[in-house]
N, C-alpha and C positions, 0 to 999 in steps of 0.2 A: 234425232240432236243428240252423237254423242256427249261434243266437248267444244267447249267455249273461251274464247278470249273475250275478256269484258278486264277493258285496259292492260298493263302487265299484267293484268292473271289468268290461269287459265282453271276454269272447271268441268266438274266431270258433270252429265245432267244427260239423265233418263228416269223414265217410269218404271218404278216397281211397288205389284202389289195392288196397283192404284194411285199409288200416291208420284207424283214429282220430284224428285230427286233434282237439287243442284247448291251443289258444293264444292267453295275453290277449295285447289289444292297450294304445295310449295313445289310445283313442277317448273319451272322456268326457261320450261324451253318445251314444243307440239309434243318431240318426240319421248319423251317423260313424264308429260301432261297423257298424251297416249296409253304408257302402259300402266298405268295410278288406273287413268278412267277403268281400263281393261278387268285385271287384276278385281277394281271393286266390285264393277258387274258380279261379272260371276263372285263371288264372295257371296252380296246379296245372293244371286240365285241357288246358290246350293248350298245358302244357311252357314255358309262356316266362315270365323275370321281368323284362325287359330292362324296361318299359316304366312298369313301377308306380313309385311318388310315395315319399316316404320312409316314410313312418307304413307304408305295406303291404310295403314292402320290408325293414323290420324282425320284421313280423309271420311274415314266408318264414323269417329266418334262424335270429332264435327260432324256428320250428318245427324246421327241420332239426339246430339244435343239438341243442335235447328229445330229437330222434329216433336220433341219431349219424349223420345220414347228411351225406355227402359234396356238399360246395353243388356247386350249380351250373356250369360251366363262368363262365358268364355274372357271376356274382356269386361267385367263389373271388377273395379275396384274397390280391394281387399279396407273396408271401414278402416280408419284408423281406433290401432286399439291403447284404450286408459292403462297408462304403465303400471302394476299395479303392487301400492305403495302400504308399510308397514298397518298404517291404519284401515285401509282399504282391507287388507285382510284377514284385521284383527273383527273389525264387523263381519266381516262373513263367519269368523270360527266363534263368533255370541250369538249369533241366528240358529247357526248349525243346533246347536243342545245347549237343551237349559242347564246343567249340571255345568257349563261352562265359563257361566256369572255369576257364581262363587266368590266370594266375599274374596277370599284368599286368592284367587282367581284375576278378580279386578285388583287388586292392589301391587301385583303383577304384571299386567299388564303397563300399569300408572308406572314403573321401572325401568320397562322396557321398553315403553315409549320416552320418556325423559331422559334415555340414554343414547339412542339411535332417533332421535326425532319423528315424529306423525310420515312426512311425508316422504320419509325415506323408501327408497327401491328393495322389498323386499330380496332381488334376486342378489342384492350387495352384500348382506349379510351372508359373512363367510365364514371361515370355521377360525378365522385367526380373529375374525370379527367376538367370537361367542368368548374365547378364552381372555380375548383383553376385557369384553363384558366382566367375566369372571371372577378378574384381578380385582377390579374399580372396584366391585359388589361386594367381594365376602374381607374389605380392609371397610365397610359401612353394615355389614350384617351377616348373621351367622350362615356356613355354609347351608344347611341347611335349605335355608330361606334364598338361597342365590340357583339351587337346583330346584325346587320348586319354583321360580319367574322362570328358568330357563325348561323345565318341563312344561310348562305355558307355550314359549314360545315353539317347540320342539310342534306342540300339536296344529299350534295355526301348521308352522309350517308342514302335516302330515293331509289335513286338507288340502291346501295350496295341488299334493304331492296327488292326490287324488283325481282335483279336481284337472288334473296335468298341465297345469301355470306355472311350480315349478321341475326341474332337476334331482335337486337331491334337498335334501334336508343335511346341515350343516352340524346343525346337535347333536346329531347321533355321535359325528367325531369327534363331537370334544368332551376328554371323560369326568363324569360325577365328581363332584369336589368333597373330601372328606368329611363326612357330617361327625357333629360331637353329638354325643348318643348317652340321656338321661339313665342314670344306675341309683331311682329315686325310692324310699318311703316315709310313708307318713307316718306317726305313729297315733293310736288314738285317743291321747291327750290331748295330741296335739290337735286333730283331726276336730276333734270339739270344742277346743278354744278359738279356731277358724268360725264352724259352726255357729259359735258366739257374735258375732261382728258379721256374717253372712247376710244382717236384711232381709230383702228377694230372694237370692238364691241359695239362700237355704234348705229349699227343696233341691230345687238341682242341684246341685254338690252331694245330698242326701241320695239322691240316685246315683249317681258316678261312683261315690262310697261304695255302695252296697251290691250296684249290680258291675261294677268294672265297664260300661256301654263309654261310647265318646261321649263331648259334650254337644259335638251336633246329632248324635243320635238324640240321646235324650231333649233337648231343644225340642227335638222335631216327634217325637211321642205323643199322639194320639189318642182318646179314651176307646177311641174303635180299637184301635192293638192293645187294649185291658183285658185281660181276660183272667179276672177275679176266682172263676173255679174252679181253673187249673193254677193261679197264683203264676202266671205267667203275661209276661209282655210278648207278643208278637210279631215280627216287623216284618214287612215284603219288602222281596230281596232290595229293589227301588230305594229303603230310609236307610237303608247299610251303606257304610266303604265298601265292603266285599260285591256286593249284589252292583254297586253303578263301575265296578272292574268293568273296563271294557276287554280282558283277559278269560272272563271269566263263559263257560260254555253252559256250564247248568247253572241255575238262580237256587237261592234253596231260600225258607224263610229260615228267619232268627228266632230262637226262642231264650227269651232270658225270663228265668226263673229268680222267685219272689222271695226273702226273707220276709219276715212280718213289719224290720223295720218297714218296707217297700209298702207292703201292704197298708199299716195303720198311715202310712204316711199319704198313701195318695187315696184312702176310703173318707178321710181328710179332707183331703178336696174335692174329692166328685161331693162331697155331701155339703160343702162350703155353704148352701142359700137353704140349707134347711135337713131336715134328714127323710121329710118327706120328697125331695127334687133331688136323682139324680145324675150328675154331668154323664151324657153317655153317645157325644157326639165335639168334634172342635181339639186346640193344641190343650197337655196336660199343659205344659208350665208357656204361660203367654209371660209377653212382660207386663211385671208387676211395680218397675221402679215409682220414681216420686216425678218423672217427665207426665203432665197429662197431653202436651203435643210441642215437641223441642224437635229441632229439624231432623224430620219426619219421626220420631218415636213416641209413642205413646203405650198407654197402659194396655190391653189386646192385642196388640203386634208380637206376631214373630221375632224370637229372639235370637241375637245376632251373634260375634262373637266381640265387634264392637262395645255392644250394648254391659257388656257386663266391666271390660276392663277394667272401670275407675272401683265402681263397686270388691273386684276381688281383691283389689291393692287394695283397699281401705281394709280390708275382711285381714288380711296377711300381715298385714303395719303391724293392726289390732293386736294380733295372734302373739308380734315381733317371731314371724318364722320368715326371713327374708328368702329371695329367692324364688319361692313355690313355685310353680308353674299349676295353671288346673290338672292340665294331663299329669303331674302324677299324680293321679286320685288313681288310673284309669292300672297303671304302674305300681301302686299299692296294692288293690286287690291284686293285680296278679300273684305280685307275691306272697299274703296272704291266704288263695289258692293252695298256692306250692308249700309252704311254711304247715299247713291245714293240713297236709297229706291231699290236695284234692288229683284224682285221676288226671295226666296230662292230656289225653286227651278228649274229657269231658270238658275241662278249663277252659280249652281252645274257640269248641261247638259253643260256651256260654260266650268269651271274648272276641269271637269271632273271626278268630285266627287259622282260616282255613290252609291257610299255601305250609305253614307249617307241621300239617298233619298228613302223615304218611298213606300210602296205599289205599294200606290196608283200612286203617282208621279212617277212610273218606263210606266205609261201605258198609257204618257200623253203625247200628240204629240206635241213636238212645234214647230211652225214655224222657217220659216230664219228671217220671217221678223219683230218675236218677240225678235227673240235675237237679230235684227238690231235694236231694236227698245232700248229694254235695252242696249246696250253699250252706243249707241247715247246718254244715256241722263245722263252717267255719267259725274260725277265730279270726279276732279282729286284733286283737292285744299280741305283736311279736314283736317288739321289741321297739325303741325312737328311732326319730327322726332322724336318714342321710340325707340330703341330695349333694349328689357327686355329677360331677366330668367326670367323665372316663373316653378317651379316641379311637371310633368304631375298630372292629381289628386288636384293642389288644382285652388287657385282662375287664 
C-alpha cells in the first residue's frame, strides 16, 4: 500500500523502521501524488531531506509533527531570536565585569537609556545618533561627562562585538568632544580653612592632600595596605586606576610614601579603640557621617562619591572657596611636588601616571628611601589659590 485516496485527498502510506506512515499530500491528482510518494519514501530510506521540493517537504514535516518526532537537523526551524535591545546589552555589560558597576558608570547608563530608551534596538544606534547625543547632552553637561558616558556605551558595543552580535561600534567613529581641563592650585592656608569645616571628611581630605591619591583610591584603602615599618601604603594593581586599565600588560603594585602628617593621622585612627587595640584589617576610611541608616547609608559602610557631596559643598562654602573640586587636591599635590623640585620620574611613580613615563624610566627601580626622601622634602606653601579653567590644547 503506497498511495491512498480518501475523499478528494491523496495520502502517502508506507512502513519505515516498523512505523506505519500515512500522511496527507497537497497533490490534486494521482500523478503528482505518486511523484510525492516516491520522493518521500526515498528520502526516509536514505535519511536525507534537503533535496526535496516544497510539496514533498510539506509531507515530511507533517509526518514528523504527527508522530511527535524531532525534525532532522537539516529541516529544524531556527529558534526565533530575541532582538538585542539597549537594556539587554547593558545588563550583559554589567554582569561581564564588576568594575562596570562603578557609580559613575551607572550614572552614565541612566543618561544613555533616558536618551535612547531601554527597548531601543542596539543595532539601530548609528554614528549620526552618537553625534546627536553629544550635541544634546553637551547643552546640559560638561564635555568630559559626555565623553565618559559615550565611553560606557562604547564598552557595551565592544562586548557585543566580541559576542558577534553586532558588526560595528559606532562610538569609535565619532570624535571625542574637547574637554575643559582644570589648572588649579589650593594654597596651604585655604586647605586648612577647608579642613576646619570638613567634619567626617577631614582624614580623607588630609590623605588626598599629602599623598596625591585619587578619591576612590583613598576611600578604598584597607589596613592590610598600610606598612608602618616602611612608612608606605602598598596598593595592589586592582585598587588603582592604572591597574584596572584594559591596556595594561604588566601590572605593578603602587607604593605611596607617607609623610609624618599621614603617619600621625593613620596611627590615631588605628588606635582609636585604645592603645592596646590596633586595627589590622578592614577599611581605613569607612563612612562616619551622621546617618545610622538612611537610604542605604550607614556608619561603617564603604564610602562612595555620592555620600560626600553635601559635606564637601558645606566645607568649601564655609571656607569661602567657590568652585573648588575634590580632584583639585590631587592637582595641588602635583604642583607642590614640581615646585619643590621633585624628580619627574619619582613624581609619576607616586601619583601613578605610568603613561607619562619614558621607556627608559619604566625600567628604573626607585627605592622606598628615594620615595620617602622626595615627599619629606616637599613644601606645601607654594603660592595662593588659583582655580582656573583652560581649554584643552591651549596654554
